[in-house]
C-alpha positions as CSV (number, residue, x, y, z in Angstrom):
1,X,6.2,17.2,-7.6
2,X,8.0,14.5,-5.5
3,X,10.4,11.9,-6.9
4,X,9.2,8.5,-8.0
5,X,10.5,5.7,-5.8
6,X,10.5,1.9,-6.2
7,X,9.2,-0.2,-3.3
8,X,9.0,-4.0,-3.0
9,X,5.8,-5.4,-1.4
10,X,6.7,-8.6,0.4
11,X,4.4,-11.4,1.6
12,X,6.0,-11.4,5.0
13,X,5.2,-7.9,6.3
14,X,3.3,-4.7,5.5
15,X,5.3,-1.9,3.8
16,X,4.5,1.7,4.3
17,X,4.1,3.6,1.1
18,X,3.0,7.1,2.3
19,X,2.1,9.0,5.5
20,X,-0.7,11.4,5.3
21,X,-1.6,13.9,4.3
22,X,-0.5,12.4,1.0
23,X,-1.7,11.4,-2.5
24,X,-0.1,9.7,-5.4
25,X,-0.1,6.8,-7.9
26,X,1.0,3.3,-7.2
27,X,1.9,1.2,-10.2
28,X,2.6,-2.6,-10.0
29,X,5.7,-3.5,-12.0
30,X,5.1,-7.2,-11.6
31,X,2.4,-9.9,-11.5
32,X,1.0,-10.7,-8.2
33,X,-1.9,-9.8,-5.8
34,X,-1.3,-6.9,-3.5
35,X,-3.3,-6.0,-0.4
36,X,-3.7,-2.3,0.2
37,X,-4.6,-0.8,3.5
38,X,-5.2,2.8,4.8
39,X,-4.8,2.9,8.6
40,X,-3.2,5.0,11.4
41,X,-0.9,2.2,12.5
42,X,1.2,-0.6,11.1
43,X,-0.8,-3.8,10.8
44,X,0.7,-7.0,12.2
45,X,2.4,-9.2,9.6
46,X,-0.3,-11.8,9.9
47,X,-3.2,-9.4,9.4
48,X,-4.9,-10.0,6.1
49,X,-8.5,-9.2,7.1
50,X,-9.9,-5.9,8.3
51,X,-10.5,-5.7,12.0
52,X,-13.2,-3.1,11.6
53,X,-14.9,-1.1,8.8
54,X,-12.4,1.8,8.8
55,X,-9.6,-0.5,7.6
56,X,-9.6,-0.7,3.8
57,X,-8.2,-3.6,1.9
58,X,-8.1,-3.9,-1.9
59,X,-6.5,-6.1,-4.6
60,X,-4.5,-3.6,-6.6
61,X,-5.1,-3.2,-10.3
62,X,-1.9,-2.4,-12.4
63,X,-2.3,1.3,-11.1
64,X,-4.0,2.6,-8.1
65,X,-4.4,6.2,-6.8
66,X,-4.3,6.9,-3.1
67,X,-5.3,10.0,-1.1
68,X,-5.0,9.9,2.7
69,X,-5.6,12.5,5.3
70,X,-3.3,13.5,8.1
71,X,-2.9,10.6,10.6
72,X,-3.5,7.9,8.0
73,X,-0.8,5.9,6.3
74,X,-0.8,3.7,3.1
75,X,0.5,0.1,3.5
76,X,0.9,-2.7,1.0
77,X,1.6,-6.4,1.3
78,X,2.0,-9.1,-1.4
79,X,-0.2,-12.2,-1.0
80,X,2.2,-14.9,-2.3
81,X,5.3,-13.5,-3.9
82,X,7.2,-10.2,-3.8
83,X,6.0,-7.5,-6.2
84,X,7.8,-4.4,-7.3
85,X,5.8,-1.2,-7.0
86,X,6.5,2.3,-8.3
87,X,5.2,5.1,-6.0
88,X,4.7,8.5,-7.7
89,X,3.6,11.0,-5.0
90,X,1.6,14.1,-6.2
C-alpha cells in the first residue's frame, strides 16, 4: 500500500493527483467545490468544461474513488478557493 499524501487543489491551475495505471481514494479536507478530470494530458488552467465526451468532470463529494488505466491521469482544480485533499493510493 502506498503512502497517503496531502495535495492542495488551487483555483488557478490543474493539479495532477495520479498517473495511470492507478487507483485510490481522494478525501476533501476542506469545504469547496473541486473539479475532477481524467485525461491523458494536463488541461489548460482556464479549462472548466469538457472539450469532448472522453473528458470527465465531477464535483467531488467528501470522498471520491478513482481508477485510471495506463495513459490516463487524474487532475483536480478548485472552483473558487484552495482545498486540501488527502490522496490515498491503493
